[in-house]
Structure formats: structure tokens, C-alpha cells
C-alpha positions as a Python dict, from the first residue, in 0.01 Angstrom:
ca = {
    (1, 'M'): (0, 0, 0),
    (2, 'K'): (-274, 24, 246),
    (3, 'M'): (-634, -37, 107),
    (4, 'M'): (-908, 187, 250),
    (5, 'M'): (-1222, 13, 327),
    (6, 'T'): (-1537, 219, 265),
    (7, 'N'): (-1858, 138, 459),
    (8, 'E'): (-2089, 356, 248),
    (9, 'L'): (-2433, 291, 316),
    (10, 'P'): (-2683, 262, 25),
    (11, 'A'): (-2889, 571, -31),
    (12, 'E'): (-3210, 365, -41),
    (13, 'I'): (-3319, 25, 105),
    (14, 'M'): (-3629, -183, 114),
    (15, 'E'): (-3690, -359, 447),
    (16, 'N'): (-4007, -552, 553),
    (17, 'G'): (-4199, -414, 246),
    (18, 'I'): (-4112, -49, 345),
    (19, 'H'): (-3891, 182, 126),
    (20, 'Y'): (-3636, 383, 342),
    (21, 'T'): (-3399, 672, 225),
    (22, 'L'): (-3081, 758, 399),
    (23, 'V'): (-3076, 1098, 552),
    (24, 'G'): (-2748, 1171, 722),
    (25, 'D'): (-2672, 851, 932),
    (26, 'Y'): (-3034, 741, 961),
    (27, 'Y'): (-3287, 566, 742),
    (28, 'F'): (-3633, 729, 729),
    (29, 'P'): (-3946, 574, 561),
    (30, 'T'): (-3987, 730, 219),
    (31, 'C'): (-4333, 882, 193),
    (32, 'M'): (-4476, 782, -150),
    (33, 'L'): (-4797, 965, -212),
    (34, 'A'): (-5029, 896, -488),
    (35, 'D'): (-5086, 1171, -745),
    (36, 'R'): (-5323, 1402, -566),
    (37, 'S'): (-5303, 1698, -781),
    (38, 'P'): (-5646, 1864, -785),
    (39, 'N'): (-5841, 1854, -1109),
    (40, 'G'): (-6039, 2175, -1137),
    (41, 'K'): (-6066, 2529, -1011),
    (42, 'W'): (-6271, 2438, -709),
    (43, 'A'): (-6045, 2155, -597),
    (44, 'S'): (-5743, 2387, -626),
    (45, 'L'): (-5913, 2663, -431),
    (46, 'Y'): (-6016, 2420, -154),
    (47, 'E'): (-5675, 2267, -142),
    (48, 'R'): (-5509, 2610, -98),
    (49, 'Y'): (-5777, 2699, 167),
    (50, 'L'): (-5686, 2384, 364),
    (51, 'Q'): (-5307, 2457, 339),
    (52, 'E'): (-5354, 2819, 454),
    (53, 'K'): (-5626, 2790, 717),
    (54, 'H'): (-5610, 2435, 840),
    (55, 'P'): (-5255, 2300, 781),
    (56, 'H'): (-5286, 2025, 1033),
    (57, 'E'): (-5602, 1888, 877),
    (58, 'Y'): (-5430, 1911, 537),
    (59, 'V'): (-5139, 1708, 655),
    (60, 'R'): (-5377, 1456, 823),
    (61, 'L'): (-5570, 1407, 506),
    (62, 'I'): (-5247, 1355, 304),
    (63, 'W'): (-5127, 1095, 553),
    (64, 'A'): (-5468, 920, 561),
    (65, 'D'): (-5469, 918, 172),
    (66, 'E'): (-5802, 1097, 185),
    (67, 'L'): (-5706, 1431, 28),
    (68, 'A'): (-5768, 1331, -333),
    (69, 'A'): (-6120, 1196, -259),
    (70, 'L'): (-6209, 1505, -66),
    (71, 'L'): (-6080, 1736, -343),
    (72, 'E'): (-6284, 1540, -610),
    (73, 'S'): (-6582, 1566, -394),
    (74, 'V'): (-6554, 1938, -338),
    (75, 'Q'): (-6499, 1987, -712),
    (76, 'K'): (-6803, 1793, -811),
    (77, 'E'): (-7029, 1956, -537),
    (78, 'C'): (-6914, 2304, -658),
    (79, 'E'): (-6969, 2232, -1015),
    (80, 'E'): (-7320, 2119, -944),
    (81, 'R'): (-7398, 2410, -723),
    (82, 'V'): (-7277, 2659, -984),
    (83, 'E'): (-7490, 2489, -1248),
    (84, 'V'): (-7810, 2515, -1031),
    (85, 'L'): (-7736, 2871, -931),
    (86, 'V'): (-7648, 2999, -1281),
    (87, 'R'): (-7974, 2836, -1410),
    (88, 'E'): (-8194, 2989, -1128),
    (89, 'M'): (-8040, 3334, -1154),
    (90, 'A'): (-8068, 3350, -1535),
    (91, 'E'): (-8431, 3229, -1513),
    (92, 'M'): (-8504, 3509, -1244),
    (93, 'E'): (-8341, 3774, -1439),
    (94, 'G'): (-8488, 3677, -1783),
    (95, 'V'): (-8175, 3566, -1939),
    (96, 'N'): (-8299, 3301, -2161),
    (97, 'G'): (-8273, 3139, -2498),
    (98, 'E'): (-8484, 3409, -2669),
    (99, 'M'): (-8241, 3680, -2553),
    (100, 'K'): (-7946, 3462, -2658),
    (101, 'E'): (-8091, 3453, -3020),
    (102, 'N'): (-8189, 3811, -3040),
    (103, 'E'): (-7944, 3999, -2831),
    (104, 'Q'): (-7629, 3797, -2816),
    (105, 'M'): (-7397, 4038, -2669),
    (106, 'E'): (-7642, 4139, -2405),
    (107, 'W'): (-7695, 3771, -2316),
    (108, 'V'): (-7314, 3717, -2289),
    (109, 'R'): (-7272, 4017, -2077),
    (110, 'R'): (-7550, 3918, -1829),
    (111, 'M'): (-7437, 3559, -1819),
    (112, 'E'): (-7092, 3672, -1734),
    (113, 'M'): (-7224, 3882, -1463),
    (114, 'I'): (-7441, 3602, -1327),
    (115, 'C'): (-7146, 3353, -1345),
    (116, 'G'): (-6930, 3591, -1142),
    (117, 'R'): (-7185, 3633, -871),
    (118, 'V'): (-7247, 3271, -856),
    (119, 'E'): (-6878, 3198, -829),
    (120, 'E'): (-6865, 3429, -525),
    (121, 'V'): (-7164, 3268, -359),
    (122, 'V'): (-7011, 2913, -415),
    (123, 'C'): (-6684, 3024, -275),
    (124, 'E'): (-6849, 3158, 36),
    (125, 'E'): (-7081, 2865, 80),
    (126, 'I'): (-6843, 2568, 14),
    (127, 'I'): (-6491, 2683, 23),
    (128, 'G'): (-6524, 2913, 326),
}
């Protein structure tokens, strides 16, 4: 009886501190990315914008491990801008605490309209 010798290569190896995965007959470095999922509406919108409009920059940010920090920065900047604009528009249009107490439904309606306009402005200013 003849024994068959198998020279199967391991699916993964670690060499010089780098993790490699076998693909076909070759080992390629395994790209291990940190959790970079965006936290928030604005970060998600900006990530989608980068993917669609600037795919090369998006990939560069991933490889440079800069994407998560950028998305966090965009999220914070947008939240701050929304807060300021909502406060300014509400003040200019007379949507205040007194209206909130006396005309709750009107206050809600007008605040929703203000928030919608503010989100459009912020999208245009920051997201692109």
C-alpha cells in the first residue's frame, strides 16, 4: 500500500509579526482594521459621501487608520453646527419657551420645520 503525502499549506500563518492568509497558492497580509463603524447620522452620511464621491481618499483613510477619527470629527462638528443653527433660527422666528408652554403643537410643528431646514444646510456646508 502506497501512502500519499499531502503538503497542504496552513490557511493562516504569522511571520515577523504579520498575519498572512493563504489565497490560492500565495500568502497575502491579512488586513485587520479596527472597528471603524460610524457612530451617528452625520458620520454615516459622510462615510457614504466619501465612498461614492472620493473612493480613493476613502481607501487611503482606511489604510492610514485615519477614517474613524475623521468620522468622529465630522459627527461632532455637524452636531455642534446643528445646535447653533437651530437655536439661531428658533430665536429669529420667535419659537421660544413661551410658545412651547402655550402652543405646544405649533411649537413642535415649527421646530420640526426648523430642524429640517438646518439639516439641509449642514448637509450642504459640511458633507458636500
